[in-house]
N, C-alpha and C positions, 0 to 999 in steps of 0.2 A: 502493501500501500508508499509509502512513503516512500520505496525505488520509487514506482509509479509513479510517481506524482516528481518524485528529484526529474526526471527524465522528463516531461511534459514541462519544469519547467524550462528545462534546458533547450526545449527542442523550441518553445516559446522563446523566447532571447534567443532564440538563430534564429529563428524566422523574422524575428524583428532587424533582428542587423545585417539581413541579407536582402530587408525592401528598402532600408535605411542607404545600404552601398550601390541596388541600386537605383533610389533619388539623385542621390549624389554622385556618377561615376567615379566610384570610387572603391571599388567592389578586387577587392583584389585573388587574386591567382593565387592558388598553394606549390606551391617548391617545387612537388612532382610532376604540376602538368609546364614547366620546362623543364623539368628531366624528361619525360618523354617527348617533348614537345623535341627538346635539341637532338637525341635516337632517333624521332624519324629520317628531321632531314640530314644529318650531319646520313645518313643510308640513299639516302639522294646523295645528296655531294661527296659519299667514299667509289661510289660508284660512277659519277662525273669525271671525280681525281682519276679509278684508271681506266679510260677511255681514252679519256684527251694521254694519259702516260703511258695508253700502249698507242698511241696512233702518235705520236713524234716520239719514245723509244724500239717501234715492234719488236720489244722483251715481254711477253705477257707477267714472266718471273717479276721482270720490275717498275710490270707496272703497276700490281701487287699488294707485295714487298711498298713500294710511295704508298699507296691508297690509307693500307695496315698499320705503318706508321702516323699517314693527316686523322683518320679518323678520328685518334684519339686526342689529337692536341685541339685538333677541331673544337669535340663536343664538349673539351674541359671548357673554349676563351665560348664559347655559344651558352653555355650555360648562366657566363662571368656577364656575360652582355643579355643575356639574357631580366638581370638582375637588378644592373642598372639601368634596363631602363624604367622597368618597372619601381624604381625606386627615381625620374625623377621625373616622370610624367602621372604623378599625384598630383 
C-alpha cells in the first residue's frame, strides 16, 4: 500500500516534469541516447571509411585496419561532442 503510493507519487512528479520540459523546450536527452546515436552513426561512418580506404589503397586488409582504428576514436569524439552540444544548447 505504501509502496504503491510512493510509486504513484513518483510517476506524478515525473509526468509533471516531462510536461514542463516539453513546454519550455528544455527536455534533456539521457546519456544512453547519445551513446546509441554515436554507435549507429559510427557503423555508417566506419563502412564509409573502409570503402574510401579500399578505393585509395586497393588493399582490403589495410582498409579494414584503418576502419577498425577509426571506429573507436570517432565514437569517443562524437559522444563528447554530443554532450557538449547538449550543454550549450540549453
